[in-house]
N, C-alpha and C positions, 0 to 999 in steps of 0.2 A: 554374599556382599550386599549391603544395603538394608537387609532386614525388611521389616514392615514400616513403611513411611507413607506420608500423604502430603498433599499441597493444599493451601487455602489462601485466599486473598485476605490480608490482615494489615495492621499498622506496620510500617516499615521499621525494622529494628536498627537501621542505620541512618535513616532520613526522616526524622520526626515531622509529622504533618502530612505525610504521603502514605499511599498504599503500595504494597508489594505482594507478589506471590511468594510465600515462605513455606518451606518443607518442615516436617517434623524431623527428628534426628535420623540421620543416615548412618547406620552402624557398619563396623567392619572396615572402615577406611578413614585415614586422617585427611585433613583439609588439603595439605600440599599434594598428596598422592591423587586426590580427586581432581584437583586443578590440572595436574599433569595428564591424568586420564582423559579429561575433556580435550586437551590439546591434541593428544594422540588420536583420539576419536575423530576430530575435525581433519587432521592431516591425513588420515586413512580414507577420507572421502565418504565417511559414514553419514554425513548430513545431506547427502544427495536428495534433491526434491523428488517427490513421488512421480511427478510428470516429466522428469528430466529425460531428454534424449541422450545427453552426455553431461559429465561433470568433470571439472579439472580443479586441481589444488596446487597453489604455488605461493612462494614467499614474495610479497609485493607490498609496497607502500607502508613498510614497517609492521606488517602483520601477515596473517595467513589468508589468502584470497581464495574463496570457493566460488567458481563460476559455473552456473547451471544453464544449459540450453533446454528451454521448456517447449514441449509440443503444444502449440496453440490450438484450441478447439476450432473446428470448422466454422462454427457460428461467429467466431472472431476473425475469420480470414485464413485460418490454417497456417502452416509453416512453423518456424522456430523463433523463439524469443529468448534473449539472454538476461539473466538476473545475477546479481553480485552480492556476496556477503563477505565483508572484510573483518576477520577476527583479530582483535588485539588482546594478548594475554599479558597480565601483570602479576608476577609472583609476589611482589611486595604488598600489593593491596588484595591479593587473592581474588582477582576479578577477571572477567572477560567482557569486553565491549564488542558487540556485533553490529557493524554498520551496514545497512541494507540499501542497495540501489536497484530499483525495479527495471531500469533500462540501461543500455550501453551508453546512451547520451548522458544520462545523469551521472554515471560512474566516471566518464571522462571529464565532465565538469568538476566533479569532486576531486579528481586527481590533478587536473591541469590548472584549475582556477579557484581552488579551495571552495568549491560549491558545497551545497548541503546534501546530505544523504536523506532518504525518506524517513527512516527510523533508526534508532540505535537501541538494541536490546542489551540489557545489562544483567550479568550474572555475578553474584558474589558468593564465594564459598566461605561460610561462617564456621568458627571453631567453638568448641566447648559449649554445647555439643556441635558436631558437624551437621550443618544444615545448608540449604540453598536458598538464597534470596534472588528474586528475578523481577524485573520491570521493563517496560518499553517506553522510550521517549520518542514522540513524533516531532518532526520539525515542520517549518513552513516552506519546505522545498516545493517550488512550483512544478507541476507536472504538465508536460506538453507532448507526451509520447504516443505510442501506438493506440492506447485505449481512447485517448482524446480524438485521435485521427479517425478511428473506426466509428466512434459515436457520430461524428459529422458525416462520414460517408454513408452510414445507415440511413440518415435523413435524406441525403441526396439520392440514394438508391431507391427509396420509397417513392420519390417523384420522378423516377426514370431520368435523373440528371447524371452527368459524368461524375464519377467518384474521384474527385481531384484533391481532396484534403490530404495534406502532408504533415507529418509530425515534426516537432522540434525546429520550427521556422522562427525567424526573428519576429518578435511581437510588433504589431503595428502601433507606432507612436510610443513605445516603451523600450528605451535603450537598455540593453543587457538582459532583457527578458525574452522568453520563448513561448510560442503557442503552436497549436495545430491550426493550420490556415488553409482555406480552399483557394483554388484558382478563381478568377472572375466567373460569376454565375450568370449565364445568359439563358433566361427562360421567361416566357410570357406568363406562365402559371405561378411561379415562385418569384417574388420581388422583395426588395428590402423592406417595403411597407407591410407586406403580409407574411413575412417569413415566420414570425412567431405564431400567427394564426395557423399556418400550415404545420408548424412544429407541434402545436396542440393536437391537431388531427392525427398526426403521425404517432404521437405518444399514446393517444387513446387506442389506436389500432394495435400498437406493438407491445403494450404493457398494461398492467392492472392499475388503473388510475382512478382516483376519486377527486372530483372537481368541487372545490369549496365555493361558497357564495361570493367571496372576494376575488375569485379567479385563480387562486392558488391551486396547484395540482399536487396531490399527494400520491406518490408512486410506490407500489410494492413490486420489486423486481425479482425475476427468477433467473437472472444470469445474462440477459440480453446486453446490458450496457457496461459491464465492468466489474464488479466484485467477484473476480474469478476465485473459486474455492468456497464461496458462500452460497448456500441454497437459496436464501432470500435476503434481500437488503431493502432499505427504505430511503426515500428521498422526497424532498418538497421543492417544487418549482414555483418561483415567482417571476413575473415579467414586468420590466419597466419599459413601457412602449416609447416614452419620450426619449429615453437614452438608447433605445434599441438594444436592450441588454437583458439577458436572462440569468437569474441566480438559481442554482440548483444546490440546495443544502443536503449534504450527504450524512446519513446517520448509521451506515453500516447495517448490522443486524439488530439494532435497537428499535424494536417495533413501536416503542413509546415516543420515539423521536425526541429524546431529551439530550442525548450525548452527541453533539455535533462533531463530526470527524473532519469534514472539509467542505469547501464550497467550489462547485464547478461553475465557471463563467462562460457564457456565450455572447459574443459581441458581433452585431451585424453592422457592417460598414457600407455606406452608400457611395462615398467618394474616396479616391478617384474612380473606383469600380465597386461593384456589388460583390463583396467577399465576406466570409464568415470566419471568425477565429474563436478558438475554444481553449481553455486551460483550467487547471484545478489548483486551488490553494488550500493545503491542509492547515488545520489548526495546530499550532505548536503547543503540545501538552504531554503530560505523563499519562499514557493510555490506561495504565493500571489504576489510576485514580477514578476512572469512569466505571460506574456500576455495570454497564452493559458489556464491558470488555473483559471482565474478570474470568468468566468461564472459559473463554477461548484461550486466554493466556495461561490458565492453570493447565489446560490440555497440552499447550505448546511446550512448556517447560517439563511437564511430567513425562511426555514422550521422549524428550531430549535426554533427560537424566536416566530414564530406564534404558535407553540405548547406550549411554556411556557406561553404566554399571555392567550391563551385559557384555559389552565390548571388553571391559577391563577383566572380567572373569574369564572370558574365552582366550584372552591374550596371556 
């Protein structure tokens, strides 16, 4: 089943003006059977994340919910962390929408308050000939969870300060928004006025940083701050001292830093107490349109489809 097929990033056959990952013909199965096979594969728990400690599958919120408990690497604090993928199957459009929430807090917001998911991956099973089309839409869902918290706490730990940052706290001065926020910081060494000077020292010590003449810091990361699953990622830090604000432009694994994925914000507050808050704002976009994201998405759907076809054969 399946025969010899391949995937490539090309013009979308269903959405002109956009790019998708599209397969060559998948032989030996019709479109309806392939869609059914995908659903059975998901319901059988075959999409379990490689780092999962456990995986559960249930009908929820009008779809099939796959919840994974991920073992967090020790460098990020250890323990377990839950991620959520909600699969919606539509036989009429021969499609699957996969809504991804990387934290329990975001998933509850999505369910209870019609909040945003981080990404929606879309699979279409095309007919005549049978092919797969795949793309990923990112949303501007604000992130305030464990990664933001750990990034703040790494800085506090470096200066031997209590690691008091907490995730998913009400944002300061922004109703309805959430951030990772520290408790009041009481230290003679680190102050509201020198926080970003200290952060610059910290970043140089903990990461591979190139400092440009205008003060911008270009960072090549090896996993310390967050792109779990990526060997290397790239970011660019700029500091607005008047506003006591840092902008960290995140480019994922795009070493040319052309395809902006998100912006991480760090705000230092002086009043009524010295606290720091941090959050991330993704760029709303079709990730498959970005040149730097194509190879990763080809691998993602290729592995998924290979798993589905093998499961269908064995079943």
